[in-house]
N, C-alpha and C positions, 0 to 999 in steps of 0.2 A: 723246340720252344724258342724262340728268336724275343730279343727287345725292342721294343720303340724306344729309338735310341734319338737324340736332340743332337741334329747334323751340325757341322760345321758352315758357320753363316758369315765369312767375311773375317779379314784379319783384325777388325778394331770392336767384332763384336764376340762376347764372351758369354754372352748369359740372353735369357727371354724369359719371358711368363707366359705361363697359360691361359691361354684368354677364353677358349672353347674347346670342349671335347666336343668332337660327332660321331662318336662311337660310344658304348657302354660295355660292361662287362659283359662276355654270353653272346656279343655279335657276331658273326659270320663275317666276315673282310675280303676281297680280293687282291691283289696284287696290284699295285697302284691307289688304292681308292683312299681318299682322303680319312686321319683317323684324328688332328685336332688344330685348330690354329694357335701358331705362336706368336707371341707379339716382344719386338725387341727394338731397340733404342730407335730404329730408322724404318724398320720394314715388318709390315705382317707375314708371315710364314706358315703353310700348311707344311706339314709331315704326313705324309702318307705311306701303308705299307709295303714292306718291300717284299713279301710273297701273302700269298693267301694264306688261310687260317679261321682261329674264332681267340677275340680277344680274351684270355683267360684273367689277366689282371692290369688294373688300373692304378700304378704307385703315387703320381703325382695329380694334384687337384687342381681344379681352375683358377686364379689368382696365385699361385706357387711360383716362385723363381727358381728355376734350371740352368745348369750349367752347361756348356759341349762335352756329348760324350755320355751324360747320365741318361739313366734306363728312365721312361717314361710309364713303361709298362711292358707287359708279357702278352705275346701273341704264339699261341698253338701250331704249329705247320701241319696243316692239312686235317684240322678239327672240325664238328658239325656244331654249328651255330644253336645257342638255345631258344628255337624261336617259342617255343607254349611255356616256359619259363620254370617245365622241372623236367624236361626229358632229358637231360643231363645226369640230373638227380636218378633219374628212374634206372638210366643207364650203368651208373657206376653200381647203384642196388645189385641189379642183375648179377653184376661180375665178382660180386664182391665175396671173401669164401665164407665157410659157416663160423663165424668170431662172434665175440658180443662185441655190441652196435658201440662203434666210432664216431663221435661227432666230428667229419669231415667234409670240406665243400669241395666240388669237382674242381676248383682251382687251386685249393693248397692239396689235395691228392696227385695232379701233375705236378705242381711245383716240386712237392718233397722226391716223386720221381724222378723229374728230371734234376734235380740240384744236387750239384757236384759237389766233392770235398771241396772244402771252403780252406785256402791257404791261408796262411800265418801273413802277415804285412809286416813295412820295416817301423811301422809305430809299437811294436810290442804287445799289440793287441791279435785276436786269433778270428777277427771280421776281416771280409773284405770289404775298404772304403775306395771311393773314387778321389782321384787325383785331388780334388779341389777342396775334397772332405775331410781328408789326410792333413792341407794347407791348414785349412780353417784350424785343425783340432792343436797341430803346433803351434799357432800362431796362438790360439786363446790358453795352452797347457792344458788341453783336454785329453781322458786316458779314452780313445776309442772302445775300451770293454767296457764302459758305461753308457753309452751309447745307444741308446734305442733306435733301432730303423724299424721301416714301415713295408721293408722291401722281405718277402718271404723268402728268398735266398740267402738271406743272412747281410745283405751289402747295405752299406752306410752313404748316406748322400749330404752333400751338402746342408741341405735344409733339417736333415737330422739334426746335424751339428748344432746349428742355430737357434735350436729348439730345443735340445737339451742344455745350451747355453742360458736360452732365458728363463726355463725351468729352474733352471739354479740359480740365478740369480734372486730371482722369485722368492725362493725357498730361504737365501739368506738373507735377503730383507725383511722377509717375517719373522726370523730365528732373532735377528740382531734389534727387533721394534721394542720400543722401549714398554712397559706394562700401563695398561690404560688404569689413569690415574682415578680417584674418586668419584670424583663431579661427572665422570665418566663424557665428555668432551665428544662431539663427534670429528671423523677426522677428515681434515680439508681436503676438499675435490684434488686430484691430481691436475698440474698446471700444464699438461698435455690434452687434457680432457675438457672442453669449453660446455659449460653448462649453458641450455637455452629453454627460456621461457618459453617462448612462440615457435610454432609449429617451423620446421625446418627438412633438409633432403641432404642426405649425406652421402655422397659419389666416392669411389676409390678412384684416383686419379690415376689414368693411364700410363702404363710406361713411357709411350711418348709423351706427352705431355710434361711428368716426370722430368724427363730427360732436357726437353726443352727450356724448363725453369731453371735447371740445375747450369746448362749450358750459358745462358743470358747472365743470370750473376756470375760464373766463374769471367765471361766475355769485361763486366763491367769492375770485376774486381783485379783483373791480370794486366786490362789494356790501359793505355792513355789514351782514352776515347774521348773523341772531342768531333762536335759537327760544325758544318756552314753551311751556309742557305746561298738560296738565287734563284732567280725565277727565270723561266720561259717563256717568248712570247709563239705559241702555237701555232700563230697563222698559216704559216709557211707550210707546214704538216700538215693540216687541215684541208689545205687548199687542193696539195697533191695527193692525199687519202679522196678526198671531194671527186677529183677528175680521173684518176686512174682506177679508185676499188671496182670498178666492175670489172676491165680490162686484164687487172689481176687476178679477180676473182675467176675468170673464163680460163683463164690461161694456167693459173698455179692451180686450180680446187684449194684454195685454201683464203682466208680474209687480209686484207692488208691494216693489222692491226698498228698500235704503238710500240708496243716492245720491240718490233723491229728495230723502229728508227732507234731506241734510246741502247737497245745492244748496238747497234752499227757506232753510235758515238760514244760510248762508254768505250770500244776498243781502240778507237780512233783519241782518245785522251790516255788510255792505257799505254799505247805506243809512243809518246809523248813524256808520260812518267811514269817511269819501269818501276820505281818504288812500291805505289799505288798496287801492284799487282805483285805482289813480295808475300813473306812471311816472314817471322822471325822463328829461327830454327835455335836456342841457346844464345851464345853469343856473334851468331851471322846471320846477315841477311839472304835471303835464297830468293833471288830477281828470276819469276819462272818468267820464260820465252815463251809460252801459250797460253792462249782465250781462252778459257773453259768456264763459261760464264752462268753464275746461280740465277737461277729465277724463283724465289719465294711465289708460293703457291698455298692458298689455305684451303686443307682438307679435313675432312670430319674429325680426324684423329688428331690434328694442331697442323701449324705450322710443318712444310716440307720445303728442302728447296733444290730440286732435280737441276740437272746442268746440263749444258746446250753445250758440247764439246766444239773443241775447232772454232769459235763464234767468229773468228778473223777469215776462215776460208769460206765461208758461209754467204749465199746472197740472202736478198730480203725475205723470197718466198720459202728458204730452206730455214732460214731462221722461225716464221710464223710457223710451217711446218711441225718442227722441233719443238716448240713452247707448246701450241696444241696438243700434242702426241701425247708430251710429257706433264701437263695437266689434266688432260684424260685418265692417264696413267695414276695420276695419284689423289684425285677423286673416287676411282675403283678401286684405288689401296694394292693397288699391283704394281708398284713402281719395286724395281730390283734395288739392289747396294749400288751398282754399279752405275746405275740414274743416279746417283747422290753423292758419290765421292770426285775428292778431288776440284772440286771450285777453285777458282782463283779470286771470282771478284763477284761479287751479288747485287739483285736489281729487287726491289720487293717495290711493288705499285699498291700503295693504301688508298689510292686514288678513286679505285675501284668501289671502294666502301664507303665514300664520300668525305677523305680526309684532307683537309686543307691543310696543314701544316704538321710535320710527328718527327721525331729523332731517332731513326733505325739503329738498331743496335747492334754490333759486328758479329758475323758469322766468322768465328776463330776455327782456322788461323790464320783466316782472311783476316787483311788490315784496311779494307775499305768497300763500304758497301753503298749504294748511292738508293734512294728513297721518291718514287716518286708520288707525285699529289693530285688532288681535283684539277678540271680544267675549269676557270670561271673566268668569266667577262669582268674582266676591271678598268677605268678609265686610267690611261695612260699617257703620258706626257709625248706627242709624237715632236714638237720642236716647241720653240718659245709662243706661237701661239695657238698649237692645234691642241684638242684632247681625242683621243678616239678610245671607244669601248675594242678594248681586244681581251682575246682568249688565252688568258694567263693560266701557267701550272708552277709552282714552289718546287724547287727541287733541294732535298740533302744529300749532305757528302757526311756521313760520321768515319771516322778513320786514326788508325792508334797515333797518335805522336810520338810514340818513342822512333818511330823510324821517317815518320811524314811529316814533313814540317810544314806551319800553318801555311805559309804562302805559295808552298808548291800542292798544297789543299786548293787552295782559292782557282789558283791556275789552272787546276786537272777540272774544276767544277765550271769555270768559265769557259774550258774550250770545250765541254760537254754543251754549254746553252748555245754557243757561237755556232756549234756543225747542227744542233738540233734547229738554230733558225735558218740556218742554211742547207734542206734537208739533201739539195742536189752534189753537197760536197761530200755526202757520205758516199757517194760512191767512187770519189777519188780514194778515199781511205781503205780500201781494200789493201 
């Protein structure tokens, strides 16, 4: 018998949510077969069987939050699957000794046979509890002896402690509630539940969406965030793309988009204004001497920001290929943690959705983010006598005013503008 365990998922991830079981109890599985999908703050992971056998028990259900190292189910090594629905029961009945019948399922029979002696733990109880369960029990002053676990082997996990706490709080609330008055007034609706008189659909917020919401609020609450704006005349870039796109595509097998120009311009400006490529760590400012540029991508599960590594060392084609690869992985939900960690500055392009102007929110702990917008023809004064319709784009820099002064932010954005309006100069900024 072996456990299906939550694997280590990276330094910054300690738990996940079971999004979907791909097997059920009694199914036969081979080594390497995918058993379930686990949703984390950053990526979705597939958990595979480490050995062949039969899924004897599923301990954690879809929607439950689990911690690293917790058991999600049990696999009996080398067992036979229950394909007909009653084969395992018939086999168990054939081998059973002549004795009064006992209501025992095949899963519990195997679990009882394989269950090791339950050791005592440091919390004074005789149950085996996971580290996260013991920690939570200590924090909440709960005796693990009183916690009822779902695991047939008697183990207690963090979710069991949370369930016990909720049940205890509900019982206390019931016992301390005042007696009903003679008028028998109806109870007021719970403030956490909203009553709707018209049709609605309630959807559970995905773990990634909840994490995005939490981090965006934290960014606004912890950083002194300010935004400065400018506009870019895209005439020169559009001209370069028009003249070069076919040869570029033929030579590099990738299209020449706008993101490579913006990435190059951002790197050039970051070299001139290193504080924008920094982060705050306690009372220290950490100035980063490398340029890992995050590119915000809208995926089905929510916004993700994969990172183009060492963008200062890459050419236009290499940047375009990296962005195309990362965007494809984001949309197919196959990004790894390594793809998402360690960015120093972020670029987000709301223009692809038609946004004319917006204020991007910082991707903490970064202290700067550049927002691109829709290219739109606008009348521009060329000189005192002439007006022309030019393809213009508003750009926005949101920054942390704690370490970036307003004048520095404005000059950074002006530098980006100047580099974009003279795209040949970007070749000299490497």
